[in-house]
LUMNU-994997 format. One record per residue: residue in three letters; x, y, z of N, C-alpha, C in turn. Coordinates in Angstrom, 3 decimals, decimal comma. Example, Ala and Ser with C-alpha at 12.3 -4.5 7.8 and 13.67 -1.06 7.14 Angstrom:
2
   residuo        n.X        n.Y        n.Z       ca.X       ca.Y       ca.Z        c.X        c.Y        c.Z
       ALA     13,190     -5,690      7,800     12,300     -4,500      7,800     13,200     -3,300      7,800
       SER     12,850     -2,250      7,080     13,670     -1,060      7,140     12,900      0,030      7,870
***
This chain:
303
   residuo        n.X        n.Y        n.Z       ca.X       ca.Y       ca.Z        c.X        c.Y        c.Z
       MET    108,916     70,149    117,808    108,646     70,176    116,373    107,634     71,274    116,106
       LYS    107,894     72,093    115,093    106,985     73,173    114,755    106,722     73,142    113,269
       LYS    105,458     73,199    112,893    105,073     73,138    111,495    104,142     74,299    111,182
       ASN    104,445     75,040    110,120    103,608     76,156    109,712    103,164     75,952    108,286
       THR    101,887     76,155    108,044    101,347     76,077    106,695    100,683     77,390    106,380
       LEU    101,092     78,050    105,295    100,517     79,329    104,913     99,919     79,229    103,543
       ILE     98,656     79,583    103,434     97,974     79,582    102,151     97,496     80,992    101,893
       THR     97,943     81,623    100,826     97,464     82,939    100,455     96,309     82,766     99,502
       ILE     95,218     83,397     99,811     94,017     83,141     99,038     93,316     84,417     98,656
       THR     92,526     84,344     97,643     91,685     85,460     97,223     90,284     84,932     96,984
       LEU     89,327     85,531     97,645     87,937     85,133     97,494     87,162     86,239     96,813
       ALA     86,178     85,857     96,052     85,258     86,859     95,494     84,021     86,891     96,358
       ALA     84,159     87,444     97,563     83,013     87,555     98,458     82,359     88,890     98,198
       THR     81,107     88,884     97,894     80,463     90,130     97,505     79,230     90,416     98,323
       LEU     79,088     91,700     98,644     77,916     92,167     99,368     77,355     93,374     98,665
       VAL     76,141     93,689     98,966     75,587     94,963     98,522     74,898     95,614     99,703
       LEU     75,290     96,848    100,012     74,674     97,578    101,115     73,657     98,561    100,576
       SER     72,518     98,643    101,242     71,466     99,551    100,782     71,134    100,562    101,852
       ALA     71,385    101,820    101,570     71,049    102,868    102,527     69,561    103,152    102,501
       ALA     68,949    102,995    101,340     67,522    103,304    101,233     66,671    102,151    101,727
       ALA     67,206    100,925    101,613     66,427     99,750    101,996     66,461     99,577    103,501
       GLN     65,789    100,425    104,212     65,761    100,392    105,653     64,378     99,997    106,120
       ASP     64,352     99,011    107,035     63,054     98,583    107,533     62,578     99,558    108,604
       GLU     61,495     99,226    109,232     60,901    100,158    110,189     61,784    100,366    111,402
       ASP     62,751     99,480    111,643     63,690     99,649    112,742     64,947    100,378    112,296
       GLY     65,007    100,797    111,040     66,159    101,531    110,545     67,300    100,657    110,078
       ALA     67,099     99,346    109,956     68,172     98,451    109,530     68,506     98,671    108,062
       LEU     69,786     98,578    107,736     70,254     98,751    106,367     70,221     97,416    105,640
       GLY     69,610     97,401    104,453     69,534     96,164    103,687     70,877     95,771    103,110
       VAL     71,225     94,502    103,183     72,479     93,971    102,656     72,174     92,787    101,750
       ALA     72,588     92,893    100,491     72,457     91,761     99,574     73,805     91,078     99,467
       LEU     73,858     89,838     99,868     75,112     89,085     99,898     75,316     88,329     98,595
       GLY     76,381     88,648     97,894     76,720     87,967     96,661     77,459     86,666     96,909
       PRO     77,957     86,042     95,848     78,631     84,745     95,990     79,963     84,853     96,706
       VAL     80,330     83,811     97,423     81,642     83,683     98,053     82,353     82,529     97,365
       ALA     83,506     82,800     96,767     84,188     81,750     96,004     85,684     81,992     95,990
       ALA     86,444     80,923     95,959     87,897     81,008     95,817     88,251     81,138     94,340
       THR     89,374     81,797     94,067     89,818     81,930     92,690     90,253     80,576     92,140
       GLN     90,231     80,438     90,828     90,641     79,198     90,197     92,086     78,824     90,518
       PRO     93,054     79,779     90,471     94,429     79,419     90,837     94,545     78,864     92,248
       LEU     93,784     79,429     93,165     93,829     78,939     94,540     93,266     77,536     94,627
       ARG     92,172     77,303     93,930     91,589     75,958     93,936     92,573     74,936     93,357
       GLU     93,276     75,336     92,324     94,263     74,434     91,733     95,410     74,179     92,702
       GLN     95,840     75,233     93,393     96,903     75,087     94,385     96,464     74,175     95,524
       ALA     95,242     74,388     96,001     94,729     73,578     97,099     94,601     72,113     96,699
       ALA     94,213     71,878     95,444     94,093     70,500     94,967     95,452     69,813     94,935
       LYS     96,493     70,576     94,611     97,837     70,004     94,523     98,437     69,716     95,887
       ASN     98,207     70,625     96,864     98,839     70,429     98,175     97,937     69,737     99,196
       GLY     96,783     69,258     98,749     95,919     68,482     99,628     95,102     69,295    100,614
       THR     94,920     70,593    100,351     94,157     71,445    101,276     92,809     71,864    100,695
       ALA     92,351     71,167     99,683     91,088     71,541     99,038     89,918     71,502    100,015
       SER     89,897     70,510    100,899     88,784     70,415    101,843     88,813     71,567    102,836
       ASP     90,013     71,949    103,317     90,127     73,097    104,215     89,683     74,379    103,517
       LEU     90,038     74,513    102,247     89,636     75,689    101,482     88,121     75,760    101,345
       ASP     87,497     74,628    101,086     86,036     74,600    100,979     85,377     74,990    102,303
       ILE     85,925     74,492    103,413     85,399     74,846    104,733     85,520     76,351    104,952
       LEU     86,671     76,899    104,568     86,898     78,328    104,729     85,897     79,151    103,923
       VAL     85,720     78,790    102,652     84,813     79,537    101,778     83,392     79,508    102,321
       ARG     82,918     78,314    102,670     81,554     78,208    103,190     81,395     78,963    104,504
       GLY     82,417     78,882    105,339     82,338     79,509    106,653     82,349     81,019    106,619
       VAL     83,116     81,602    105,683     83,149     83,062    105,577     81,760     83,593    105,248
       GLU     81,100     82,973    104,290     79,756     83,413    103,917     78,782     83,243    105,080
       THR     78,855     82,091    105,732     77,947     81,824    106,852     78,178     82,803    108,000
       ALA     79,461     83,071    108,317     79,783     83,974    109,413     79,333     85,400    109,114
       LEU     79,520     85,845    107,879     79,064     87,178    107,503     77,543     87,277    107,580
       THR     76,867     86,223    107,137     75,410     86,188    107,195     74,935     86,338    108,637
       ALA     75,553     85,586    109,543     75,160     85,640    110,950     75,468     87,001    111,561
       GLU     76,657     87,554    111,273     77,070     88,814    111,873     76,208     89,978    111,386
       LEU     75,886     89,991    110,104     75,090     91,085    109,559     73,605     90,954    109,870
       SER     73,225     89,826    110,459     71,812     89,609    110,776     71,538     89,613    112,279
       ASN     72,565     89,805    113,095     72,320     89,732    114,535     71,643     90,995    115,047
       ASN     71,176     90,947    116,263     70,364     92,034    116,818     71,136     93,335    117,009
       ASP     72,470     93,257    117,127     73,275     94,451    117,352     73,747     95,099    116,055
       SER     73,525     94,445    114,938     73,986     94,969    113,654     72,951     95,913    113,054
       PRO     73,391     97,001    112,387     72,447     97,899    111,728     72,005     97,383    110,365
       PHE     72,457     96,186    109,990     72,178     95,648    108,666     71,173     94,496    108,720
       SER     70,367     94,391    107,674     69,535     93,208    107,463     69,970     92,585    106,148
       LEU     69,910     91,272    106,056     70,552     90,541    104,969     69,597     90,121    103,866
       ILE     70,064     90,269    102,623     69,432     89,665    101,451     70,446     88,684    100,905
       GLY     70,179     87,398    101,011     71,180     86,407    100,647     70,855     85,607     99,401
       GLY     71,630     84,561     99,192     71,400     83,629     98,097     71,602     84,229     96,721
       ASN     70,884     83,674     95,739     71,024     84,099     94,351     70,565     85,538     94,132
       VAL     69,620     86,005     94,948     69,125     87,378     94,785     70,258     88,377     94,997
       GLY     71,024     88,190     96,074     72,140     89,077     96,353     73,198     89,021     95,273
       ALA     73,528     87,813     94,823     74,544     87,652     93,785     74,120     88,315     92,488
       ASN     72,862     88,153     92,116     72,370     88,744     90,866     72,326     90,269     90,941
       LEU     71,937     90,801     92,102     71,915     92,251     92,269     73,320     92,834     92,181
       TYR     74,272     92,193     92,833     75,650     92,684     92,799     76,179     92,688     91,370
       LYS     75,946     91,621     90,645     76,429     91,537     89,268     75,819     92,647     88,416
       LYS     74,552     92,881     88,601     73,861     93,865     87,771     74,356     95,278     88,035
       ILE     74,391     95,672     89,302     74,650     97,072     89,599     76,121     97,416     89,799
       VAL     76,964     96,407     90,086     78,389     96,678     90,271     79,210     96,199     89,082
       VAL     79,043     94,931     88,717     79,839     94,372     87,614     79,373     94,918     86,269
       ASP     78,059     94,874     86,023     77,519     95,329     84,735     77,247     96,826     84,698
       GLN     77,379     97,492     85,856     77,195     98,952     85,940     75,816     99,402     85,465
       LYS     74,802     98,601     85,712     73,440     98,964     85,353     72,728     99,569     86,554
       SER     71,792    100,432     86,284     71,044    101,064     87,370     70,006    100,096     87,926
       PRO     69,818    100,094     89,241     68,780     99,230     89,827     67,392     99,707     89,409
       THR     66,446     98,791     89,379     65,071     99,122     89,021     64,164     98,838     90,214
       GLN     62,890     99,114     90,042     61,933     98,864     91,119     61,549     97,395     91,214
       THR     61,904     96,602     90,214     61,571     95,181     90,214     62,229     94,482     91,393
       ASP     61,457     93,780     92,171     61,955     93,029     93,327     62,755     93,898     94,285
       GLY     62,432     95,193     94,328     63,106     96,065     95,284     64,518     96,451     94,912
       GLU     64,924     96,290     93,652     66,290     96,598     93,252     66,633     98,068     93,465
       ASP     65,635     98,937     93,370     65,896    100,364     93,510     66,375    100,717     94,905
       GLU     66,228     99,804     95,859     66,661    100,050     97,224     68,131     99,714     97,442
       VAL     68,790     99,107     96,479     70,187     98,700     96,614     71,087     99,797     96,068
       GLN     71,978    100,324     96,920     72,800    101,452     96,513     74,299    101,243     96,682
       TYR     74,709    100,182     97,373     76,129     99,972     97,625     76,544     98,533     97,315
       GLY     77,778     98,351     96,907     78,320     97,019     96,680     79,635     96,861     97,414
       LEU     79,969     95,639     97,769     81,220     95,403     98,493     81,897     94,142     97,992
       SER     83,180     94,225     97,666     83,970     93,037     97,354     84,928     92,798     98,515
       VAL     84,965     91,573     99,021     85,813     91,208    100,155     86,896     90,253     99,682
       GLU     88,133     90,551    100,032     89,255     89,707     99,618     89,933     89,105    100,843
       ILE     89,933     87,780    100,920     90,666     87,077    101,974     92,095     86,917    101,456
       THR     93,052     87,569    102,108     94,416     87,621    101,587     95,345     86,550    102,149
       ALA     95,007     85,973    103,304     95,886     84,949    103,872     95,129     84,034    104,819
       PHE     95,564     82,801    104,835     95,033     81,812    105,783     96,214     80,998    106,273
       ALA     96,480     81,039    107,580     97,613     80,308    108,150     97,133     79,362    109,227
       ASP     97,663     78,145    109,205     97,355     77,137    110,219     98,688     76,688    110,811
       ALA     99,027     77,234    111,988    100,328     76,971    112,621    100,160     75,985    113,772
       LYS    101,000     74,947    113,759    100,953     73,918    114,801    102,300     73,866    115,516
       THR    102,252     73,820    116,840    103,459     73,706    117,650    103,305     72,534    118,605
       GLY    104,292     71,654    118,606    104,266     70,518    119,523    104,135     69,182    118,817
       PRO    104,056     68,104    119,607    103,959     68,125    121,084    105,277     68,525    121,753
       LEU    105,168     69,372    122,816    106,299     69,832    123,601    106,132     69,377    125,047
       GLN    107,255     69,145    125,720    107,228     68,748    127,124    107,426     69,975    127,996
       SER    106,510     70,203    128,937    106,601     71,350    129,829    106,068     70,965    131,202
       GLY    106,987     70,952    132,207    106,588     70,625    133,578    105,959     69,259    133,703
       GLY    106,442     68,315    132,948    105,904     66,969    132,987    104,653     66,779    132,165
       LEU    104,200     67,827    131,478    103,013     67,744    130,647    103,396     67,803    129,170
       THR    102,584     67,194    128,342    102,772     67,260    126,899    101,804     68,309    126,349
       ILE    102,361     69,331    125,695    101,573     70,474    125,229    101,545     70,504    123,697
       VAL    100,355     70,750    123,168    100,185     70,946    121,724     99,416     72,244    121,525
       GLN     99,927     73,096    120,657     99,285     74,392    120,394     98,973     74,513    118,907
       ARG     97,818     75,099    118,613     97,419     75,300    117,215     96,766     76,673    117,095
       GLU     97,140     77,406    116,042     96,610     78,751    115,837     96,257     78,955    114,366
       VAL     95,058     79,432    114,120     94,584     79,728    112,763     94,451     81,245    112,623
       THR     95,002     81,767    111,538     94,938     83,203    111,265     94,344     83,444    109,881
       VAL     93,401     84,355    109,800     92,777     84,723    108,522     92,876     86,235    108,366
       MET     93,283     86,689    107,185     93,363     88,120    106,900     92,430     88,456    105,746
       ALA     91,844     89,657    105,806     90,934     90,067    104,745     90,949     91,575    104,575
       SER     90,676     92,020    103,364     90,477     93,439    103,070     89,247     93,533    102,181
       ALA     88,774     94,739    101,963     87,546     94,886    101,189     87,501     96,235    100,490
       ILE     86,679     96,305     99,442     86,405     97,563     98,751     84,897     97,725     98,675
       MET     84,415     98,862     99,148     82,986     99,152     99,133     82,691    100,103     97,990
       HIS     81,685     99,792     97,209     81,357    100,560     96,006     80,013    101,263     96,157
       ASP     80,000    102,553     95,869     78,761    103,319     95,821     78,207    103,192     94,405
       VAL     77,058    102,551     94,265     76,478    102,368     92,929     75,371    103,386     92,673
       GLY     75,392    104,463     93,459     74,419    105,531     93,275     74,871    106,514     92,210
       LYS     74,674    107,795     92,464     74,906    108,817     91,446     76,369    109,009     91,097
       MET     77,294    108,769     92,036     78,705    109,031     91,765     79,564    107,772     91,636
       ARG     79,067    106,631     92,078     79,786    105,356     91,947     81,230    105,447     92,448
       ALA     81,392    105,946     93,656     82,715    106,016     94,270     83,053    104,674     94,917
       SER     84,322    104,485     95,244     84,774    103,266     95,919     85,630    103,644     97,119
       ILE     85,485    102,900     98,202     86,256    103,138     99,420     86,828    101,814     99,908
       ALA     88,127    101,810    100,200     88,780    100,603    100,701     88,501    100,425    102,187
       VAL     88,057     99,243    102,555     87,898     98,891    103,961     89,245     98,357    104,441
       PRO     89,841     98,945    105,479     91,168     98,513    105,931     91,235     97,019    106,208
       SER     92,418     96,465    105,974     92,638     95,038    106,190     92,421     94,677    107,653
       VAL     91,805     93,542    107,888     91,581     93,047    109,248     92,173     91,653    109,382
       THR     92,564     91,324    110,598     93,141     90,013    110,887     92,351     89,358    112,011
       ALA     91,989     88,111    111,810     91,254     87,347    112,823     92,053     86,095    113,170
       THR     92,057     85,735    114,422     92,803     84,558    114,865     91,967     83,698    115,808
       ALA     92,325     82,438    115,862     91,742     81,505    116,831     92,872     80,602    117,308
       LYS     93,000     80,451    118,618     94,151     79,728    119,163     93,725     78,813    120,295
       ARG     94,328     77,623    120,324     94,048     76,682    121,401     95,344     76,007    121,846
       THR     95,475     75,879    123,162     96,599     75,150    123,747     96,036     73,968    124,520
       ASN     96,484     72,768    124,180     95,932     71,546    124,769     97,008     70,736    125,485
       GLN     96,598     70,132    126,602     97,436     69,146    127,273     96,996     67,765    126,800
       VAL     97,937     66,980    126,339     97,597     65,645    125,833     98,321     64,587    126,656
       ARG     97,634     63,480    126,846     98,202     62,402    127,659     98,334     61,090    126,900
       SER     97,819     61,091    125,652     97,880     59,854    124,884     97,842     60,177    123,397
       ALA     98,133     59,155    122,594     98,087     59,325    121,141     96,667     59,644    120,676
       THR     95,687     59,112    121,401     94,288     59,377    121,043     93,947     60,849    121,229
       GLU     94,389     61,409    122,373     94,142     62,822    122,617     94,895     63,695    121,617
       LEU     96,108     63,283    121,255     96,882     64,028    120,269     96,158     64,033    118,931
       SER     95,584     62,910    118,542     94,827     62,832    117,295     93,617     63,756    117,338
       GLY     92,978     63,862    118,526     91,829     64,744    118,667     92,197     66,197    118,484
       VAL     93,369     66,578    119,015     93,843     67,949    118,847     94,119     68,233    117,375
       GLU     94,689     67,268    116,680     94,990     67,427    115,255     93,717     67,669    114,444
       GLY     92,605     67,175    114,949     91,348     67,321    114,223     90,575     68,586    114,549
       GLN     91,188     69,531    115,262     90,501     70,755    115,662     90,585     71,862    114,618
       GLY     91,190     71,589    113,486     91,375     72,622    112,473     90,078     73,288    112,049
       ALA     89,050     72,498    111,776     87,774     73,047    111,325     87,137     73,924    112,398
       ILE     87,291     73,509    113,674     86,735     74,298    114,771     87,425     75,649    114,859
       LEU     88,747     75,645    114,757     89,506     76,886    114,835     89,206     77,801    113,649
       ILE     89,057     77,213    112,473     88,703     78,007    111,291     87,361     78,697    111,527
       GLY     86,401     77,973    112,081     85,091     78,548    112,358     85,181     79,710    113,342
       GLU     86,007     79,559    114,396     86,164     80,636    115,372     86,819     81,859    114,741
       ALA     87,823     81,632    113,892     88,497     82,746    113,221     87,542     83,459    112,262
       GLN     86,691     82,694    111,607     85,730     83,295    110,673     84,741     84,209    111,397
       LYS     84,293     83,797    112,567     83,378     84,634    113,345     84,041     85,938    113,738
       ASP     85,307     85,852    114,175     86,056     87,051    114,530     86,247     87,945    113,315
       LEU     86,552     87,325    112,174     86,736     88,069    110,934     85,456     88,784    110,523
       ALA     84,336     88,087    110,589     83,054     88,680    110,204     82,714     89,873    111,088
       LYS     82,980     89,772    112,380     82,705     90,876    113,306     83,524     92,102    112,948
       LYS     84,805     91,896    112,634     85,679     93,022    112,300     85,340     93,600    110,935
       LEU     84,970     92,755    109,998     84,561     93,253    108,687     83,283     94,081    108,795
       ALA     82,333     93,627    109,613     81,086     94,371    109,786     81,358     95,765    110,331
       ALA     82,302     95,876    111,272     82,669     97,186    111,810     83,302     98,044    110,716
       GLY     84,119     97,423    109,874     84,748     98,148    108,775     83,734     98,616    107,741
       LEU     82,721     97,804    107,505     81,675     98,179    106,552     80,918     99,409    107,031
       LEU     80,653     99,461    108,332     79,918    100,592    108,868     80,732    101,876    108,736
       GLU     82,040    101,791    109,014     82,891    102,969    108,881     82,964    103,426    107,427
       ALA     83,037    102,471    106,504     83,060    102,823    105,079     81,735    103,457    104,662
       TYR     80,639    102,937    105,198     79,309    103,457    104,890     79,200    104,935    105,251
       TYR     79,783    105,323    106,389     79,749    106,724    106,803     80,500    107,634    105,828
       MET     81,459    107,072    105,096     82,269    107,873    104,182     81,520    108,253    102,910
       PHE     80,483    107,496    102,568     79,719    107,794    101,358     78,730    108,934    101,624
       PRO     78,313    109,656    100,574     77,438    110,802    100,770     75,960    110,443    100,842
       ALA     75,201    111,396    101,319     73,751    111,377    101,171     73,416    112,305    100,005
       TYR     72,171    112,210     99,525     71,732    113,074     98,428     70,456    113,803     98,845
       ILE     70,308    115,005     98,359     69,151    115,822     98,718     67,910    115,353     97,970
       LEU     66,851    115,087     98,728     65,579    114,656     98,158     64,630    115,810     97,891
       ASN     64,655    116,796     98,791     63,690    117,885     98,676     64,250    119,162     99,301
       VAL     63,932    120,289     98,677     64,324    121,596     99,203     63,078    122,459     99,315
       ASP     62,805    122,971    100,513     61,656    123,844    100,764     62,170    125,039    101,552
       GLY     62,576    126,081    100,823     63,208    127,220    101,480     64,544    126,792    102,059
       SER     64,710    127,005    103,370     65,952    126,582    104,037     65,856    125,159    104,581
       GLU     64,680    124,539    104,441     64,489    123,175    104,938     64,875    122,166    103,859
       VAL     65,795    121,274    104,199     66,333    120,309    103,236     66,167    118,898    103,788
       THR     65,710    117,982    102,924     65,571    116,572    103,297     66,566    115,737    102,510
       ILE     67,271    114,831    103,196     68,263    113,958    102,555     67,838    112,499    102,648
       ASP     68,483    111,656    101,842     68,058    110,255    101,736     68,791    109,310    102,686
       GLN     69,429    109,830    103,717     70,043    108,987    104,739     69,383    109,275    106,073
       GLY     69,257    108,201    106,899     68,527    108,351    108,143     69,323    108,077    109,392
       GLN     68,691    107,393    110,334     69,193    107,315    111,699     70,496    106,562    111,869
       VAL     70,872    105,720    110,942     72,167    105,052    111,056     73,292    105,989    110,639
       TRP     73,033    106,808    109,634     74,064    107,643    109,010     74,283    108,964    109,737
       CYS     73,250    109,514    110,368     73,387    110,822    111,019     72,502    110,896    112,256
       LYS     72,663    111,977    113,009     71,848    112,204    114,213     71,530    113,684    114,325
       GLU     70,587    114,016    115,183     70,198    115,409    115,376     71,388    116,246    115,827
       ALA     71,468    117,470    115,300     72,513    118,453    115,594     73,790    118,231    114,783
       ASP     73,871    117,153    114,007     75,021    116,980    113,111     75,063    118,140    112,119
       VAL     76,262    118,617    111,835     76,451    119,660    110,827     77,145    119,032    109,623
       LEU     76,439    118,978    108,500     76,912    118,301    107,300     77,321    119,320    106,246
       THR     78,219    118,900    105,353     78,685    119,773    104,278     77,889    119,498    103,009
       VAL     77,410    120,555    102,380     76,540    120,425    101,209     77,257    120,907     99,947
       TYR     77,166    120,081     98,896     77,727    120,415     97,592     76,602    120,394     96,553
       GLY     76,900    120,938     95,400     75,942    120,876     94,313     75,801    119,460     93,786
       PRO     74,795    119,219     92,905     74,607    117,892     92,310     75,871    117,412     91,601
       PRO     76,052    116,096     91,470     77,247    115,554     90,814     77,414    116,091     89,393
       VAL     78,669    116,292     89,014     78,982    116,734     87,654     79,956    115,732     87,031
       ALA     79,879    115,596     85,733     80,737    114,649     85,016     82,013    115,350     84,558
       VAL     83,160    114,693     84,779     84,435    115,200     84,290     85,116    114,090     83,498
       GLU     85,844    114,465     82,475     86,580    113,500     81,662     87,958    113,278     82,268
       THR     88,318    112,032     82,464     89,626    111,687     83,002     90,302    110,697     82,077
       ALA     91,614    110,522     82,246     92,378    109,557     81,449     93,182    108,682     82,391
       THR     93,266    107,398     82,091     94,041    106,483     82,915     95,519    106,789     82,783
       ARG     96,281    106,490     83,817     97,719    106,689     83,775     98,389    105,529     83,059
       GLY     99,632    105,747     82,618    100,359    104,673     81,953    100,446    104,887     80,455
       LYS    100,965    103,895     79,767    101,173    104,004     78,329     99,855    104,039     77,561
       MET     98,896    103,257     78,023     97,604    103,205     77,345     96,664    104,230     77,962
       LYS     96,406    105,307     77,234     95,524    106,351     77,722     94,082    106,031     77,346
       VAL     93,263    105,851     78,339     91,863    105,547     78,112     91,012    106,624     78,775
       SER     90,229    107,319     77,989     89,386    108,378     78,522     88,106    107,780     79,105
       LYS     87,692    108,309     80,235     86,442    107,853     80,831     85,802    108,990     81,607
       THR     84,546    108,823     81,904     83,805    109,846     82,632     83,748    109,502     84,112
       LYS     84,005    110,507     84,932     83,965    110,327     86,371     83,026    111,354     86,969
       MET     82,221    110,922     87,936     81,288    111,821     88,596     81,900    112,338     89,899
       ILE     81,858    113,664     90,085     82,360    114,275     91,308     81,300    115,229     91,849
       PRO     81,372    115,579     93,152     80,392    116,527     93,689     80,522    117,889     93,015
       GLY     79,393    118,636     92,993     79,440    120,004     92,508     80,167    120,890     93,509
       LYS     80,094    122,189     93,321     80,781    123,125     94,202     80,152    123,137     95,594
       LYS     80,979    123,401     96,578     80,494    123,510     97,953     79,587    124,726     98,069
       VAL     78,397    124,523     98,653     77,424    125,616     98,721     77,049    126,006    100,143
       GLY     77,329    125,151    101,141     76,961    125,514    102,503     76,961    124,326    103,440
       THR     76,195    124,457    104,523     76,100    123,389    105,518     74,636    123,087    105,832
       LEU     74,428    121,899    106,378     73,087    121,457    106,755     73,130    120,986    108,201
       THR     72,355    121,621    109,059     72,267    121,220    110,463     71,031    120,352    110,648
       ILE     71,232    119,109    111,044     70,134    118,149    111,138     69,232    118,467    112,329
       THR     67,939    118,506    112,060     66,946    118,788    113,108     66,026    117,606    113,389
       ASP     65,778    116,776    112,374     64,886    115,621    112,531     65,495    114,421    111,816
       VAL     65,475    113,276    112,467     66,046    112,057    111,887     64,987    110,965    111,858
       PHE     64,856    110,291    110,709     63,896    109,214    110,519     64,647    107,950    110,113
       PRO     63,966    106,803    110,058     64,673    105,567    109,697     65,451    105,644    108,387
       ASP     64,852    106,247    107,339     65,531    106,241    106,048     65,694    107,633    105,448
       SER     65,578    108,676    106,253     65,776    110,041    105,772     66,021    110,950    106,966
       ALA     66,416    112,189    106,647     66,641    113,176    107,705     66,351    114,566    107,144
       ARG     66,030    115,488    108,051     65,685    116,840    107,646     66,522    117,818    108,452
       GLY     66,887    118,933    107,798     67,688    119,906    108,510     67,546    121,299    107,926
       THR     68,278    122,235    108,526     68,256    123,628    108,103     69,531    123,955    107,351
       PHE     69,354    124,465    106,124     70,499    124,802    105,276     70,913    126,249    105,481
       SER     72,218    126,480    105,440     72,748    127,841    105,452     74,014    127,867    104,608
       GLY     74,215    128,957    103,864     75,410    129,064    103,048     75,280    130,117    101,981
       ALA     76,388    130,368    101,297     76,416    131,384    100,253     75,739    130,904     98,976
       GLY     75,706    129,600     98,774     75,083    129,050     97,573     73,675    128,570     97,841
       ASN     73,143    127,779     96,909     71,790    127,237     97,024     71,817    125,714     97,121
       ALA     71,012    125,175     98,022     70,837    123,729     98,087     69,906    123,303     96,958
       GLU     70,255    122,188     96,272     69,464    121,705     95,141     69,136    120,233     95,318
       VAL     68,013    119,813     94,737     67,674    118,391     94,702     68,801    117,644     93,991
       ASP     69,179    116,498     94,507     70,305    115,677     94,048     71,646    116,236     94,493
       GLY     71,639    117,300     95,292     72,884    117,803     95,847     73,546    116,754     96,712
       VAL     74,864    116,848     96,856     75,668    115,853     97,570     75,955    116,353     98,983
       VAL     75,718    115,495     99,976     75,886    115,878    101,384     76,826    114,891    102,057
       TYR     77,878    115,417    102,713     78,841    114,562    103,385     78,816    114,785    104,894
       SER     79,054    113,697    105,623     79,229    113,775    107,065     80,663    114,179    107,379
       LYS     80,868    114,747    108,567     82,234    115,086    108,991     83,087    113,839    109,127
       LYS     82,449    112,680    109,308     83,192    111,427    109,400     83,918    111,120    108,094
       ALA     83,445    111,716    107,000     84,077    111,507    105,709     85,229    112,473    105,483
       GLY     85,491    113,357    106,463     86,573    114,311    106,339     86,279    115,448    105,392
       LYS     84,999    115,692    105,106     84,621    116,766    104,181     84,242    118,036    104,939
***
């Protein structure tokens, strides 16, 4: 006997990444917004009797992300609870600029995470070599969009990731079979940890795609607002002029004009000579001039 249950879900899991909010160890500040299932999903779960599993999933995703972004190997430090949710709403949803109040000026990035699928597949009990086998596998899929809430407010999609947790059990009695049936929450927790680890790796790759900005120009010496996580000594970066506003129109029948910020013209390159926790310094060369607020991209961004 084989039974498969597939629940497609969408969560509003939100984070905010801060390139400037770096502690003395160079960790990047992360403000974690609310994690919640959509209303249609909650209604669906209530109808099919999976509301409790959905609640476990929602709570676990937030907890797993909190743990993963706070561990010793992660370049991120976490700002959680209502503070993270309020910061995300202000600077991403409401499109307001962060202020110095409560360190808001240190928050520069936002992230929305979407859990696209949750599957709980059960196989068995099956007879194999005189043994009774029961197998259960939980699969969770997620994708994300990272938002730059700085000068250009760009967005980058974090590729979809899939996390799984699987167990194969030998059972000898109805009691043991019942115990295997109750492992769903354990498997969900294991899948969430795997998911959080893969999402954290995706966040770091997306972070590299966003630009740094020029803080100071002293002759050929240029200082940027990204530090030891974003670049290293001898890196050769591409330098553009300060962001410029261009008018764009949405596609489709309804034409809506809006302003979009893009980098200025390419002016040269910056070779990094000194790297600090939250800034870096290098030597500029090129046909143009480096300017304060100029846009600087890493080669990892394909620029």
